[in-house]
C-alpha positions in Angstrom: 289.4 148.9 -6.3 287.7 149.6 -3.0 285.0 147.1 -1.8 281.8 147.9 0.0 279.2 145.2 0.6 276.6 145.3 -2.1 274.4 142.3 -2.3 274.8 140.1 -5.3 271.8 140.7 -7.6 271.0 139.5 -11.1 268.7 141.2 -13.5 267.1 139.0 -16.2 264.9 140.9 -18.7 263.0 139.1 -21.4 265.0 136.0 -20.8 263.7 132.6 -21.8 262.2 130.6 -18.9 265.0 128.0 -19.0 267.6 130.8 -18.4 265.5 132.2 -15.5 265.4 128.7 -13.9 269.1 128.1 -14.6 270.1 131.3 -12.9 267.8 130.7 -10.0 269.0 127.2 -9.3 272.7 128.1 -9.8 272.3 131.0 -7.3 270.5 128.7 -4.8 273.2 126.0 -5.2 276.2 128.4 -4.7 274.7 131.0 -2.3 271.8 129.4 -0.4 268.8 131.7 0.2 267.8 133.6 -2.9 265.1 136.4 -3.0 263.1 136.5 -6.1 261.4 139.6 -7.6 259.1 139.8 -10.6 259.5 143.0 -12.6 257.8 144.4 -15.6 260.2 142.8 -18.0 261.5 139.8 -16.1 263.1 138.9 -12.8 265.6 140.1 -10.2 267.4 137.6 -8.0 269.3 138.6 -4.8 271.6 136.7 -2.5 273.1 137.9 0.8 276.7 137.7 -0.4 279.0 140.4 -1.6 278.7 141.1 -5.4 281.4 140.4 -7.9 281.6 141.0 -11.7 282.7 137.4 -12.1 279.7 135.9 -10.3 277.3 138.2 -12.1 278.8 137.2 -15.5 278.6 133.5 -14.6 275.0 133.9 -13.6 274.1 135.7 -16.9 273.3 139.1 -15.5 272.3 141.8 -18.0 275.4 142.7 -20.0 274.6 146.4 -19.9 274.4 146.4 -16.1 277.7 144.6 -16.0 279.3 147.2 -18.2 277.8 150.1 -16.2 279.1 148.6 -12.9 282.5 148.1 -14.4 282.7 151.7 -15.7 281.4 153.1 -12.3 284.0 151.0 -10.5 286.8 152.5 -12.6 285.6 156.0 -11.8 284.6 155.7 -8.2 286.8 152.8 -7.1 283.7 151.0 -5.7 282.0 148.0 -7.3 278.3 148.5 -7.2 275.3 146.2 -8.0 272.1 148.2 -8.5 268.6 147.0 -9.0 265.8 149.3 -8.2 262.9 148.5 -5.8 260.8 151.3 -7.4 260.8 152.8 -10.9 259.1 155.9 -12.3 257.9 155.3 -15.8 255.2 156.9 -18.0 254.1 159.2 -15.1 253.6 156.2 -12.7 255.6 154.6 -9.9 255.8 150.9 -9.9 257.4 148.5 -7.4 258.9 145.1 -8.2 257.0 142.2 -6.6 258.7 139.7 -4.4 257.5 136.2 -5.1 258.3 132.8 -3.6 259.9 129.8 -5.2 256.6 128.1 -5.9 255.4 131.1 -7.9 258.6 131.1 -9.9 258.3 127.4 -10.6 254.5 127.7 -11.3 253.7 125.1 -8.7 250.1 124.8 -7.4 249.8 123.7 -3.8 
């Protein structure tokens, strides 16, 4: 399998809040700086490290995304990790919203 540098990203849709926090704190512990995005159905987390199926599995990434990445890597020889900044749905474009740690943790300052 050929490797190109895709950032490690995790997609959590409709996940319980404890799972969102668990994924965030595990990524922060293992990879340092984590970018957080709120989406229509949940959250995306990104770290500036190369992606791997093992890391994504351990961080509870969406099983369908994992399966798609694995299939695409068999076909193309490249491991990808796709999350979209923009999506077109129901005739409208929408963008995921980057939030900070305090917003994720619901902390008032």
